[in-house]
N, C-alpha and C positions, 0 to 999 in steps of 0.2 A: 393904295393901288387897287383898282377895280378889276374884277374878272368877269368878262362877258360870258354868259352861257346862252346859247340860242334855244336849246331845247333840252329836256332831261334825257340822260343817257339811258340806253337799254339796261334791263335787269342784269345784274352781275358786273357791270361796268361802272368805274368811278374815277375821279381825279384825285391825286395826292398833290396838293398845292404847297409849295415852298416860296420863299422870297424871290428867287431867281431860277426856279426850276419847277417843271410840272411833269408828273408821271401818270399816264393813263394806265389803269389797272383793270385786269379781267379776273374776277373770281380770286383775288388776292395775288394775282401774278402780274408784275410789271410787264407792259408790252410796248409802250412808247414812252420815251423820255425826252422832254424839250428843255434845252438849257443853253447857256452861253458857250460860245466857241470862238475863240479869238476876239474879233471885233463884231461878231454877228451872233446868229441863234441857229441851232441845229436840232432837228428831230431825229432821234435814233430809235430805230425798230429794234426791239430787244428779244423777239421770239421768232422762232422758226417752226415751220411745219408745212403741211400740204396746202398750198395757196398763200403762203406767208413766208417771206425770207427777210433776214436781216438786212438793213440799208440805213442810209443816212440822207436826210433832205435838208437842205439850206432853207431857212424860213425868215421873213422880214422882222419878225418880233415874237415875243412870248405869246401874245394873244393870237397872232397869225398862225403860229405852230400849234396851238391848242385847236384852232378851227380846222387846220389841215388834218391833224390827228384824229379829230372827231369824225370828219368826212371819210378819211381812209378807214377807220374802224366801222363805220356804218356799211361801207362797201364790202367788208370782209368779215362781218360780224359772225357768221356760222363758222368759217375757217379758223377765226381767231379762237372761238369757244372750243372748237375741236383740238386746236394746237395746244391750248392751255391745259385741256384734260389729258393730252398725251405727255405732258411734262412730268418729271419725277417730282415727287413731294418736296417742298421747300422745308428746310431744317431750321 
């Protein structure tokens, strides 16, 4: 299975890639997870903060979800970084 990446992610952001699931991570904090849901694919926003709210978006495929999440993250990069910094430490 090939994973398309159009451009490198900004510093502090990375993808955790599994067989049927991808998670966008910001400074170690999962922020978006794309995975199978019934007969399709769903992108789940996992974090909340000023300018960011939890939500779910149906996507065509794992690659389409990855593209959507990357564009979404780029549009909200500072808000996401701020929201992650406000989260309690992960144990």
